[in-house]
N, C-alpha and C positions, 0 to 999 in steps of 0.2 A: 458475601464475597469480600476478599481482601481489598482494602482501600487502594493499595498500590496497583493491583491488577485492574481494578475499576478505572483508575486514572489512566493507565496505559491503553485500556480499551477505548476510552474517550479520545486519547491521542490518535489512535488508529481511525476512529470515526471522523475526527476533525480533518485528518490528512486526506481521507477519501472525499469528504465534502469539498475540500480545497481543490483537489484534482478535478472534480466535477464542475466546479465554478469556472475553471479555465475554458470550458466549452459552453458556457451558458449563452453566449452571444454569437455562436457559430456552430456549424454542423460538426458532429463528432466523427470526423473522417481522418483516416490515417494520413492522407496527404496534407491536411491542415496541421496536424501534429508535427509531421516530419519537416514541414517548411518553417516552423516557428521555433527557433533555438531557445528563446526564453521560456516558452511553454515546456519544451522538452526538459530543460534543466530543472524547472519548477516541479514537474511531474516526478522526475528522478529523485529530487530532494524529498518529496513526500513519500515516495516508496522507501527511501532510506529510513524515514521516521517510522513507517509502518513496520519495516523489518526489524528495527531496533526495539520497538515496543513489543513486537512478537517474541523476540529473543528473550527479553526480560520476563515476559509472561511464562514462556516455556521453562525458564530456569526456576521461577518461583513456584509454579504449579504445573507439573507435567500431565496432570489429569485433564486439563482444559483442552477440549477438542475443537480445533479450528482448521478447516480445510486448507491444505497447502501451506500450513504455518512454516514448516521447515524450508519450503521452496522460497517463501517470502524473505526469510532470514538469509538464505543463500543469495538471493537477488540483491539484497541490501549489501552484502559483502562484495558481490561482483561490481556493483556500482562504485563502491568506495575504493576497493583495492585493485579492481581490474577495469578502471574507468575507460581504458582504451579499447576494451572489447565489449562494451555495452551495445546491445543491438536494439535499434528502434523497434524492430518487429517484436522482440520479446517484451519490451516495456509496453508497447501498445496492446499486445495480447493480454497482459496483466490488467491494464486499464479497462478493456472492454469485456473480458471474460471472467476474471477473478475478483476484481473489486466489487462488482454488484453482489456476488455471492458472499464475499467477506462482509460487506455492509449488513446484509441480512443476519448473518451469524453473530456479528458484534452487537447489533441491536437486540437480538434475542438474549445473548448473555447478559447484557446490561439490564434487561427486564427481570432477570432471575433474582 
């Protein structure tokens, strides 16, 4: 695997781990997320990183298959350019539904 792609995959994995760490000492509940502005902004920043890394991977090698890769890039763009229309519900949905799947896929790709 290309060294740049491998580096970006590790960036994604590290961003996922950081998001998970925000909930290490409390329940992973939407209400907890929504009530904590710092956590919300930190999660959004890490999703930006994931989306940017994903964009670079797609541009470098379009044959790499990662579930919802385009949607993650689109979410990154929404956070950056449409910051006033970012939905807590959408971000939370990514955290609880998509990031666990993404983690497994990235770990699998890094093992290849």
